[in-house]
C-alpha positions in Angstrom: 0.0 0.0 0.0 1.5 3.4 -1.0 1.9 5.8 1.9 2.5 9.6 1.5 4.0 11.5 4.5 2.6 15.0 4.7 4.2 16.3 7.8 6.1 15.1 10.9 7.5 16.4 14.2 9.1 15.1 17.3 10.1 16.8 20.6 11.4 16.0 24.0 9.3 17.0 27.0 10.8 18.4 30.3 11.5 14.9 31.6 13.2 13.7 28.4 10.3 11.6 27.0 9.7 11.8 23.3 6.4 13.0 21.9 5.7 13.2 18.2 3.4 12.8 15.3 3.3 12.0 11.6 0.5 13.0 9.2 0.1 10.7 6.2 -2.2 9.4 3.5 -2.7 5.9 2.3 -3.4 5.2 -1.4 -7.1 4.6 -2.0 -8.3 6.1 1.4 -10.5 9.2 1.3 -9.2 10.8 4.5 -5.7 11.4 5.9 -4.4 10.0 9.2 -2.3 11.2 12.1 -0.3 8.8 14.2 1.1 10.1 17.5 4.1 8.6 19.3 5.2 8.5 22.9 8.3 6.9 24.4 10.0 7.5 27.8 13.4 6.4 26.6 13.2 6.1 22.8 13.1 2.3 22.7 9.6 1.1 23.2 6.9 3.2 21.6 3.2 3.8 22.4 1.2 5.1 19.6 -2.3 6.2 18.7 -3.8 6.4 15.2 -6.6 8.7 14.3 -8.0 10.7 11.4 -6.1 13.9 10.7 -8.5 16.7 9.8 -11.9 15.1 9.9 -13.5 11.8 10.5 -13.8 9.3 7.7 -14.8 5.8 6.9 -14.5 3.4 9.9 -13.7 0.5 7.7 -10.8 2.3 6.0 -9.5 3.3 9.5 -9.5 -0.3 10.6 -7.7 -1.3 7.4 -5.1 1.4 8.1 -4.6 0.3 11.7 -4.2 -3.4 10.7 -1.7 -2.3 8.0 0.5 -0.6 10.5 0.2 -3.5 13.0 1.3 -6.0 10.4 3.8 -4.0 8.5 6.8 -3.0 10.7 8.5 -1.2 7.7 5.5 1.1 7.3 5.3 1.9 11.0 9.1 2.5 11.1 8.8 4.8 8.2 6.3 7.0 10.0 8.3 6.9 13.3 11.5 7.7 11.4 9.9 10.7 9.7 9.1 12.1 13.1 12.4 11.2 14.7 14.3 12.9 11.8 12.8 16.3 12.9 14.1 16.0 16.5 16.6 18.7 17.3 19.1 17.7 19.9 
C-alpha cells in the first residue's frame, strides 16, 4: 500500500520523554491519518492512530490500523519521519 507522508514532528518534554506525530495518507483512502508517538526512553513506543483533519470511513480506518500493525516497515517509516525532525 502506497503511503505519502505530509508532515512530521518530534520533541522532548521536560522529563526527556519523546512526543511526536506524523500526518500521512494511504493510497485509496479518502481521508488522511495522524499517528502520535510517545516513548519515555526512545526504545519502546506507544502510539495512537486517528483521522487527521476530519473523521472518515471506519472500515478504512480499521484497514489502516491493521496495515500498521502488520507492517513494521510502514510503522518504522512513520516513526523515522518524526524522529528525523528531532533537534538535539
